[in-house]
KEMI-217833 format. One record per atom (N, C-alpha, C, O): residue in one letter; atom name; z, x, y. Coordinates in steps of 0.1 Angstrom, whole numbers, plus 5000, padded with zeros to 4 digits. Example, Ala and Ser with C-alpha at 12.3 -4.5 7.8 and 13.67 -1.06 7.14 Angstrom:
# KEMI-217833
a,N,5078,5132,4943
a,CA,5078,5123,4955
a,C,5078,5132,4967
a,O,5085,5142,4967
s,N,5071,5128,4978
s,CA,5071,5137,4989
s,C,5079,5129,5000
s,O,5080,5134,5011
This chain:
# KEMI-217833
m,N,6320,5195,8867
m,CA,6308,5196,8874
m,C,6304,5210,8877
m,O,6292,5213,8875
f,N,6313,5219,8882
f,CA,6309,5232,8885
f,C,6315,5241,8874
f,O,6326,5239,8869
s,N,6308,5251,8870
s,CA,6313,5261,8860
s,C,6321,5271,8867
s,O,6322,5272,8880
t,N,6328,5279,8860
t,CA,6337,5290,8866
t,C,6328,5300,8873
t,O,6332,5306,8883
k,N,6316,5302,8868
k,CA,6307,5312,8875
k,C,6303,5307,8888
k,O,6303,5314,8898
s,N,6300,5294,8889
s,CA,6296,5288,8902
s,C,6308,5288,8912
s,O,6307,5289,8924
l,N,6320,5285,8906
l,CA,6332,5285,8915
l,C,6335,5298,8921
l,O,6340,5299,8932
s,N,6333,5309,8913
s,CA,6335,5322,8918
s,C,6326,5325,8930
s,O,6329,5332,8939
i,N,6314,5320,8929
i,CA,6304,5322,8940
i,C,6308,5313,8952
i,O,6306,5317,8963
l,N,6313,5301,8949
l,CA,6316,5292,8960
l,C,6328,5297,8968
l,O,6329,5293,8980
s,N,6337,5305,8962
s,CA,6348,5309,8970
s,C,6345,5323,8976
s,O,6350,5333,8972
l,N,6336,5323,8986
l,CA,6332,5335,8993
l,C,6343,5339,9004
l,O,6349,5330,9010
p,N,6344,5351,9007
p,CA,6354,5355,9017
p,C,6348,5351,9031
p,O,6336,5350,9033
i,N,6357,5348,9040
i,CA,6354,5343,9053
i,C,6356,5355,9063
i,O,6366,5362,9063
k,N,6346,5358,9071
k,CA,6347,5369,9080
k,C,6352,5363,9094
k,O,6348,5353,9099
t,N,6362,5370,9099
t,CA,6368,5366,9111
t,C,6366,5377,9122
t,O,6369,5389,9119
n,N,6361,5373,9133
n,CA,6358,5383,9144
n,C,6366,5379,9156
n,O,6367,5367,9159
v,N,6372,5388,9163
v,CA,6379,5386,9175
v,C,6371,5392,9186
v,O,6369,5404,9187
n,N,6368,5383,9196
n,CA,6360,5388,9208
n,C,6370,5392,9219
n,O,6382,5391,9217
n,N,6365,5395,9231
n,CA,6373,5399,9242
n,C,6382,5389,9247
n,O,6393,5392,9252
t,N,6379,5376,9245
t,CA,6388,5365,9251
t,C,6399,5363,9241
t,O,6409,5356,9245
g,N,6399,5368,9229
g,CA,6410,5366,9221
g,C,6409,5355,9211
g,O,6417,5353,9203
s,N,6398,5347,9212
s,CA,6397,5335,9203
s,C,6390,5340,9190
s,O,6382,5350,9190
n,N,6394,5333,9179
n,CA,6389,5337,9166
n,C,6376,5329,9164
n,O,6376,5317,9165
l,N,6366,5336,9159
l,CA,6353,5330,9155
l,C,6352,5332,9140
l,O,6353,5343,9135
v,N,6349,5321,9133
v,CA,6347,5322,9119
v,C,6333,5319,9115
v,O,6327,5309,9119
f,N,6326,5329,9109
f,CA,6313,5328,9104
f,C,6312,5327,9089
f,O,6317,5336,9082
v,N,6307,5316,9084
v,CA,6305,5314,9070
v,C,6291,5312,9067
v,O,6285,5302,9072
r,N,6285,5320,9058
r,CA,6271,5318,9054
r,C,6271,5315,9039
r,O,6275,5324,9032
w,N,6267,5303,9035
w,CA,6267,5300,9021
w,C,6255,5292,9018
w,O,6251,5283,9025
r,N,6248,5295,9007
r,CA,6237,5288,9003
r,C,6240,5284,8988
r,O,6246,5291,8981
k,N,6235,5272,8985
k,CA,6237,5267,8972
k,C,6229,5275,8962
k,O,6217,5277,8964
p,N,6235,5279,8951
p,CA,6227,5287,8941
p,C,6217,5277,8934
p,O,6218,5265,8935
r,N,6207,5283,8928
r,CA,6196,5276,8923
r,C,6200,5267,8911
r,O,6193,5257,8909
w,N,6210,5271,8903
w,CA,6213,5264,8891
w,C,6221,5251,8894
w,O,6223,5243,8886
i,N,6226,5250,8907
i,CA,6233,5237,8910
i,C,6222,5227,8914
i,O,6214,5230,8923
p,N,6223,5215,8908
p,CA,6212,5205,8911
p,C,6212,5200,8925
p,O,6222,5202,8932
m,N,6201,5194,8929
m,CA,6200,5188,8942
m,C,6210,5176,8943
m,O,6213,5169,8934
s,N,6215,5174,8955
s,CA,6225,5164,8958
s,C,6218,5150,8956
s,O,6206,5149,8957
r,N,6227,5140,8952
r,CA,6222,5127,8949
r,C,6215,5120,8961
r,O,6206,5113,8960
s,N,6220,5123,8973
s,CA,6215,5117,8985
s,C,6201,5122,8988
s,O,6194,5116,8995
k,N,6197,5134,8983
k,CA,6184,5139,8986
k,C,6174,5138,8974
k,O,6163,5143,8975
l,N,6178,5132,8963
l,CA,6169,5131,8952
l,C,6156,5123,8955
l,O,6146,5127,8950
e,N,6157,5112,8963
e,CA,6146,5104,8966
e,C,6140,5107,8980
e,O,6133,5098,8985
y,N,6143,5118,8985
y,CA,6138,5122,8999
y,C,6124,5126,8998
y,O,6120,5135,8990
l,N,6115,5120,9006
l,CA,6101,5123,9007
l,C,6099,5128,9021
l,O,6101,5121,9031
p,N,6095,5141,9022
p,CA,6092,5146,9036
p,C,6081,5139,9043
p,O,6070,5137,9036
t,N,6082,5136,9055
t,CA,6072,5130,9063
t,C,6065,5140,9071
t,O,6071,5147,9079
h,N,6052,5142,9069
h,CA,6044,5151,9077
h,C,6038,5145,9089
h,O,6035,5133,9089
p,N,6036,5152,9100
p,CA,6030,5146,9112
p,C,6016,5142,9108
p,O,6009,5149,9101
p,N,6011,5131,9114
p,CA,5997,5127,9111
p,C,5987,5137,9117
p,O,5989,5142,9128
k,N,5976,5139,9110
k,CA,5966,5148,9114
k,C,5954,5139,9120
k,O,5950,5129,9115
d,N,5949,5144,9131
d,CA,5938,5138,9138
d,C,5925,5142,9130
d,O,5923,5154,9129
p,N,5918,5132,9125
p,CA,5906,5136,9117
p,C,5895,5144,9125
p,O,5889,5153,9120
w,N,5894,5140,9138
w,CA,5884,5147,9146
w,C,5888,5162,9148
w,O,5880,5171,9147
e,N,5901,5164,9151
e,CA,5906,5178,9152
e,C,5905,5186,9140
e,O,5901,5198,9140
s,N,5908,5180,9128
s,CA,5906,5187,9115
s,C,5892,5191,9113
s,O,5889,5202,9109
e,N,5882,5182,9115
e,CA,5868,5185,9114
e,C,5864,5196,9123
e,O,5856,5205,9120
f,N,5868,5195,9136
f,CA,5865,5205,9146
f,C,5870,5219,9142
f,O,5862,5228,9143
m,N,5882,5219,9138
m,CA,5888,5232,9134
m,C,5882,5238,9122
m,O,5879,5250,9121
k,N,5878,5229,9112
k,CA,5872,5234,9100
k,C,5858,5240,9103
k,O,5855,5251,9098
k,N,5851,5233,9111
k,CA,5837,5238,9115
k,C,5838,5251,9123
k,O,5831,5260,9120
n,N,5847,5252,9133
n,CA,5848,5264,9141
n,C,5854,5275,9133
n,O,5850,5287,9135
m,N,5864,5273,9124
m,CA,5869,5284,9116
m,C,5859,5289,9107
m,O,5858,5301,9104
n,N,5850,5280,9101
n,CA,5840,5285,9092
n,C,5830,5294,9100
n,O,5826,5305,9095
y,N,5827,5290,9112
y,CA,5818,5298,9121
y,C,5824,5311,9124
y,O,5818,5322,9124
y,N,5837,5311,9128
y,CA,5844,5323,9131
y,C,5845,5333,9120
y,O,5842,5345,9121
r,N,5849,5327,9108
r,CA,5849,5336,9096
r,C,5836,5342,9093
r,O,5835,5354,9089
t,N,5825,5335,9094
t,CA,5812,5340,9091
t,C,5808,5351,9101
t,O,5803,5361,9097
s,N,5811,5349,9113
s,CA,5808,5358,9124
s,C,5816,5371,9122
s,O,5810,5382,9122
m,N,5828,5370,9119
m,CA,5837,5382,9117
m,C,5833,5389,9105
m,O,5833,5402,9105
k,N,5829,5382,9094
k,CA,5825,5389,9082
k,C,5812,5397,9084
k,O,5811,5408,9079
a,N,5803,5391,9092
a,CA,5790,5398,9095
a,C,5793,5410,9103
a,O,5787,5421,9101
l,N,5802,5409,9113
l,CA,5806,5421,9121
l,C,5812,5432,9113
l,O,5809,5444,9114
r,N,5822,5428,9104
r,CA,5828,5438,9096
r,C,5818,5445,9087
r,O,5819,5457,9085
n,N,5809,5437,9081
n,CA,5799,5443,9072
n,C,5790,5453,9080
n,O,5787,5464,9075
y,N,5786,5449,9092
y,CA,5777,5457,9100
y,C,5784,5470,9104
y,O,5778,5481,9102
f,N,5797,5470,9108
f,CA,5804,5482,9112
f,C,5807,5491,9100
f,O,5806,5503,9101
k,N,5809,5484,9089
k,CA,5812,5492,9076
k,C,5799,5499,9072
k,O,5800,5511,9069
k,N,5788,5493,9072
k,CA,5775,5499,9069
k,C,5772,5511,9079
k,O,5767,5521,9075
e,N,5774,5508,9091
e,CA,5772,5518,9102
e,C,5781,5530,9099
e,O,5777,5542,9100
q,N,5794,5528,9096
q,CA,5803,5539,9094
q,C,5800,5546,9081
q,O,5800,5559,9081
d,N,5796,5539,9071
d,CA,5792,5546,9058
d,C,5779,5555,9061
d,O,5779,5566,9055
a,N,5770,5550,9068
a,CA,5758,5558,9071
a,C,5761,5570,9079
a,O,5756,5581,9076
l,N,5770,5569,9089
l,CA,5774,5581,9096
l,C,5782,5591,9088
l,O,5780,5603,9089
s,N,5791,5586,9080
s,CA,5800,5595,9072
s,C,5792,5601,9061
s,O,5795,5612,9056
a,N,5782,5594,9055
a,CA,5774,5600,9045
a,C,5766,5612,9049
a,O,5765,5622,9041
t,N,5761,5612,9061
t,CA,5753,5623,9066
t,C,5762,5634,9072
t,O,5758,5645,9073
g,N,5774,5630,9075
g,CA,5783,5640,9080
g,C,5781,5643,9095
g,O,5786,5653,9100
t,N,5773,5635,9101
t,CA,5769,5638,9115
t,C,5781,5637,9125
t,O,5782,5644,9135
v,N,5790,5628,9121
v,CA,5802,5626,9130
v,C,5810,5639,9130
v,O,5814,5643,9141
m,N,5813,5644,9119
m,CA,5821,5656,9118
m,C,5814,5668,9124
m,O,5820,5677,9131
m,N,5801,5669,9122
m,CA,5793,5680,9127
m,C,5793,5679,9143
m,O,5794,5689,9150
e,N,5791,5667,9148
e,CA,5790,5665,9162
e,C,5804,5669,9168
e,O,5805,5675,9179
k,N,5815,5665,9162
k,CA,5828,5667,9167
k,C,5831,5682,9167
k,O,5836,5688,9177
a,N,5827,5689,9156
a,CA,5829,5704,9156
a,C,5821,5711,9166
a,O,5825,5720,9173
r,N,5808,5707,9169
r,CA,5800,5713,9179
r,C,5806,5711,9193
r,O,5805,5720,9201
h,N,5811,5699,9195
h,CA,5817,5696,9208
h,C,5829,5705,9210
h,O,5831,5710,9221
e,N,5837,5706,9200
e,CA,5849,5715,9202
e,C,5845,5729,9204
e,O,5852,5736,9212
e,N,5835,5734,9197
e,CA,5830,5747,9199
e,C,5825,5750,9213
e,O,5828,5760,9219
e,N,5818,5740,9219
e,CA,5813,5741,9232
e,C,5824,5742,9242
e,O,5824,5749,9252
e,N,5834,5733,9240
e,CA,5846,5732,9249
e,C,5853,5746,9248
e,O,5858,5751,9259
f,N,5855,5751,9236
f,CA,5862,5764,9235
f,C,5854,5775,9242
f,O,5861,5783,9249
r,N,5841,5776,9241
r,CA,5833,5786,9248
r,C,5834,5785,9263
r,O,5835,5795,9270
q,N,5834,5772,9268
q,CA,5836,5770,9282
q,C,5849,5775,9287
q,O,5850,5781,9298
l,N,5860,5772,9279
l,CA,5873,5777,9283
l,C,5874,5792,9283
l,O,5880,5798,9292
l,N,5867,5799,9274
l,CA,5867,5813,9273
l,C,5860,5819,9286
l,O,5865,5828,9292
k,N,5849,5813,9290
k,CA,5842,5817,9302
k,C,5851,5816,9314
k,O,5851,5825,9323
e,N,5858,5804,9316
e,CA,5867,5802,9327
e,C,5878,5812,9327
e,O,5882,5817,9337
n,N,5883,5816,9315
n,CA,5894,5826,9314
n,C,5889,5839,9318
n,O,5896,5847,9325
e,N,5877,5843,9314
e,CA,5871,5856,9318
e,C,5870,5857,9334
e,O,5873,5867,9340
v,N,5865,5846,9340
v,CA,5863,5846,9354
v,C,5877,5847,9361
v,O,5878,5855,9371
e,N,5887,5840,9356
e,CA,5900,5841,9362
e,C,5906,5855,9360
e,O,5912,5860,9369
n,N,5903,5861,9348
n,CA,5908,5875,9346
n,C,5902,5885,9356
n,O,5909,5894,9361
q,N,5889,5883,9358
q,CA,5882,5892,9367
q,C,5887,5890,9382
q,O,5889,5900,9389
r,N,5890,5878,9385
r,CA,5895,5875,9399
r,C,5909,5881,9401
r,O,5912,5887,9411
v,N,5917,5880,9390
v,CA,5931,5886,9391
v,C,5930,5901,9391
v,O,5938,5908,9399
a,N,5921,5907,9384
a,CA,5919,5922,9383
a,C,5915,5927,9397
a,O,5919,5937,9401
a,N,5906,5919,9404
a,CA,5901,5923,9417
a,C,5913,5923,9427
a,O,5913,5931,9436
i,N,5922,5913,9426
i,CA,5933,5912,9435
i,C,5942,5924,9434
i,O,5947,5929,9443
r,N,5945,5928,9421
r,CA,5954,5939,9419
r,C,5948,5952,9423
r,O,5954,5963,9422
């Protein structure tokens, strides 16, 4: 029934761990390889799925379609807005202008502080 190849896989080493209480715990993890056929007891097994409520299915389908449509419209709107801003370069120019203003303001504050310290000395 099993080939020598499958038998070598079936004889996996067993890991033994000893915890603080001194008892031995044996952990064995084994999965059946794909080439070994399904067991006879499970050949005619049919999975039973939980029943679906038709009202709930219809409700979720309708709302999910509405949600997807709304989100798609929002994504497209923001994408077009971002493309328009990045195409003109206004975002980067505005950011550079803001940083330049901030730098000049800090230089002015530094000059005032230097004059105050020079007057104290």
